[in-house]
C-alpha positions in Angstrom: 92.7 -41.4 -141.9 90.3 -38.8 -139.4 88.8 -37.9 -142.6 87.4 -41.2 -143.5 86.3 -42.0 -140.6 83.7 -39.0 -139.9 82.4 -39.6 -143.3 81.6 -43.3 -142.7 80.0 -42.3 -139.8 78.3 -39.4 -141.3 76.6 -41.9 -144.0 75.9 -44.8 -141.4 73.8 -41.4 -139.2 71.9 -41.0 -142.8 71.2 -44.1 -143.3 70.0 -44.8 -139.3 67.8 -41.9 -140.3 64.0 -42.9 -141.2 63.2 -41.8 -143.7 59.4 -39.7 -144.4 57.3 -42.3 -145.9 54.3 -40.4 -148.8 51.1 -40.7 -147.5 48.4 -41.2 -150.1 44.7 -41.0 -150.0 42.1 -41.5 -151.8 38.6 -39.5 -152.2 36.7 -41.4 -150.7 38.8 -42.0 -147.5 38.9 -38.4 -147.5 34.6 -38.2 -147.2 34.5 -40.7 -144.5 37.2 -38.7 -142.7 34.9 -36.0 -142.9 32.6 -37.8 -140.6 28.6 -37.5 -140.4 28.1 -34.5 -141.8 29.9 -35.5 -145.2 26.8 -37.9 -145.7 24.4 -34.9 -145.2 26.6 -32.8 -147.7 26.4 -36.2 -149.8 22.4 -35.7 -149.9 22.6 -32.2 -150.4 24.5 -32.8 -153.8 22.2 -35.0 -154.9 19.1 -33.2 -154.7 21.0 -29.9 -156.0 22.0 -32.1 -159.1 18.1 -33.2 -159.7 16.7 -30.3 -159.5 19.1 -28.7 -162.1 18.9 -31.6 -164.5 14.4 -31.1 -164.4 15.0 -27.6 -164.4 17.0 -27.2 -167.5 15.1 -29.8 -169.6 11.6 -28.9 -168.6 13.0 -25.1 -169.3 14.5 -26.2 -173.0 11.7 -28.2 -173.9 9.5 -25.2 -172.5 11.3 -23.0 -174.8 11.4 -24.6 -178.1 8.5 -23.5 -180.3 7.9 -22.4 -183.5 9.0 -19.0 -184.9 5.9 -18.6 -186.9 4.0 -20.0 -184.4 2.9 -16.4 -183.8 1.8 -15.9 -187.8 0.0 -19.3 -188.2 -2.3 -18.2 -185.0 -2.8 -14.4 -187.3 -4.0 -16.2 -190.4 -6.1 -18.7 -188.5 -8.0 -16.1 -186.6 -8.0 -13.7 -190.0 -10.2 -16.6 -191.2 -12.3 -17.4 -188.5 -10.7 -20.7 -188.2 -10.6 -20.7 -184.2 -11.0 -24.6 -183.7 -7.6 -25.4 -185.7 -6.0 -21.9 -184.2 -6.6 -24.4 -180.4 -5.8 -27.7 -182.1 -2.1 -25.7 -183.4 -1.8 -24.8 -179.4 -2.0 -28.3 -179.0 0.3 -29.3 -180.6 3.0 -27.8 -178.6 4.2 -28.2 -175.1 5.0 -25.0 -174.3 3.6 -22.0 -172.2 3.9 -19.8 -174.6 1.3 -21.8 -176.7 -1.2 -22.4 -173.5 -1.4 -18.7 -172.9 -2.5 -18.5 -176.7 -4.7 -21.4 -176.1 -6.5 -19.5 -173.2 -7.2 -16.3 -175.4 -8.1 -17.6 -178.0 -10.5 -20.4 -175.9 -11.9 -16.6 -174.6 -12.7 -15.2 -177.9 -15.9 -13.3 -177.5 -15.3 -11.6 -174.6 -13.9 -8.0 -173.7 -10.5 -7.6 -174.5 -9.9 -7.2 -170.0 -10.8 -10.2 -169.5 -9.1 -12.1 -172.4 -5.5 -10.5 -171.2 -6.9 -11.3 -167.1 -7.1 -14.6 -168.6 -3.4 -14.6 -170.4 -1.7 -13.4 -167.6 -3.6 -15.7 -164.9 -1.9 -18.5 -167.3 1.4 -17.1 -167.0 2.1 -16.7 -163.9 0.7 -20.4 -163.2 3.5 -21.7 -166.1 5.8 -19.8 -164.4 5.4 -20.7 -161.2 5.3 -24.2 -162.0 8.8 -23.9 -163.7 10.2 -22.0 -160.2 9.1 -25.0 -158.4 12.4 -26.4 -156.7 14.7 -23.4 -157.4 14.0 -21.7 -153.9 15.5 -25.5 -152.8 17.9 -24.7 -154.6 18.7 -21.3 -153.3 19.0 -22.7 -150.0 21.3 -25.1 -150.8 23.7 -23.1 -152.1 23.2 -20.5 -149.1 23.5 -23.9 -146.5 25.8 -26.5 -147.4 28.9 -24.0 -146.6 27.9 -23.0 -143.3 26.7 -27.2 -142.9 30.9 -27.7 -144.3 32.5 -24.8 -141.9 30.0 -26.3 -139.0 32.2 -29.5 -139.2 35.2 -27.6 -139.3 34.3 -26.0 -135.8 33.4 -29.7 -134.7 36.7 -30.8 -136.4 39.2 -28.3 -134.6 37.1 -28.7 -131.3 38.0 -32.6 -131.1 41.5 -31.7 -132.5 42.7 -29.3 -129.5 40.8 -31.8 -126.8 42.7 -34.4 -127.8 46.4 -31.9 -127.6 44.7 -31.1 -124.0 44.0 -34.6 -123.2 47.6 -35.7 -123.8 49.0 -33.5 -121.3 52.9 -33.5 -121.7 53.0 -36.0 -124.6 51.8 -33.5 -127.4 52.2 -34.4 -130.1 52.4 -31.9 -133.7 50.2 -35.0 -135.4 47.2 -34.4 -133.3 47.0 -31.3 -134.4 47.7 -31.4 -137.8 45.6 -34.6 -138.4 42.8 -33.0 -136.8 43.2 -30.0 -138.7 43.4 -31.7 -142.3 40.6 -33.9 -141.1 38.0 -31.1 -140.3 39.1 -28.8 -142.9 37.3 -32.0 -145.6 33.9 -30.6 -144.7 35.4 -26.7 -145.3 36.6 -28.1 -148.9 32.9 -30.8 -149.2 30.2 -27.9 -148.0 31.8 -25.4 -151.1 31.8 -27.7 -153.3 27.8 -28.3 -153.0 27.8 -24.9 -152.5 29.2 -23.2 -155.8 27.7 -26.1 -157.7 24.3 -25.1 -156.5 24.4 -21.0 -156.5 25.9 -21.3 -160.4 23.1 -23.6 -161.5 20.3 -21.4 -159.7 21.6 -18.3 -161.5 22.0 -19.5 -164.3 18.7 -21.9 -164.5 17.0 -18.4 -163.0 18.5 -16.4 -166.4 17.2 -19.1 -168.3 12.8 -18.7 -167.2 13.5 -14.8 -167.2 14.6 -15.3 -171.0 11.5 -16.8 -171.3 8.9 -15.0 -169.8 10.3 -12.3 -172.0 9.1 -14.4 -175.5 6.0 -15.1 -173.0 4.9 -11.6 -172.9 6.6 -10.4 -176.4 4.1 -13.7 -177.5 1.2 -11.7 -175.2 1.3 -8.6 -177.2 1.7 -9.7 -180.4 -1.6 -11.6 -179.5 -3.5 -9.1 -178.2 -2.6 -7.1 -181.1 -3.6 -9.4 -183.2 -7.3 -9.4 -181.5 -7.4 -5.4 -181.6 -6.5 -5.4 -184.9 -9.5 -7.7 -186.1 -11.8 -5.5 -183.6 -10.6 -2.3 -185.6 -11.8 -4.3 -188.8 -15.1 -4.0 -187.9 -17.4 -1.4 -189.9 -17.0 1.8 -187.5 -21.3 1.4 -187.3 -20.8 -1.6 -185.4 -20.6 -1.6 -181.8 -18.4 -3.3 -178.9 -21.0 -5.6 -178.1 -21.6 -6.4 -181.7 -17.8 -7.2 -181.5 -17.7 -9.4 -178.9 -20.2 -11.0 -179.9 -20.3 -11.7 -183.9 -16.2 -13.1 -182.0 -18.1 -15.4 -179.4 -20.7 -16.2 -182.2 -17.5 -17.5 -184.6 -16.3 -19.4 -182.0 -18.9 -21.6 -181.2 -19.5 -22.1 -184.9 -15.6 -23.3 -185.4 -16.3 -25.8 -182.0 -19.4 -27.0 -183.0 
């Protein structure tokens, strides 16, 4: 009898205890909980994704060129068809093609002058490809710091609320403030990771393209050297350059 009463009392006590309710929150709600700095991180993420997509497309487009390009240039230059070689370079929207085109336009000048013109063109092309990468690097380093700033501000607010509560301290004041504060850290790290990996990927792709540009420059300068060496030994360097210049001028006309 006594055991039955005790069991009944326990069952009633368990029934009266409020069951914890499961909290659910969408990503948008979490975003709003993060405060004003989350909008800053959102803007930075849009900028980072825009730069990453734009530069990826530019580098991919710049690296597209026929593997037989330099062979065709060599054949046209050997036949004295300077205008046809320039026309071939114009077909490709590529830094490599523009470098070779600049070298062909300088045909007839001393080799150091031609090489300098090609290098200047290469520097301009590389600068155009690298434009925007410093911004991406800044976002990679700055976004996590902005996230940490939001976390510190949230922690300060949480402890201020606890101090203002006096003796009526509730654990939810601290726990709620902490999880809200950590949202900005998560957002900052996500943006920073995307920008960081994107920056390194683009940098590696540009390095590969620069290597290809340097290789093409060497092949083109070897082509010009071989043309000069094919001139009879009695000809002077000035005659070689003048002959090349006359050939280029006649072909253009």
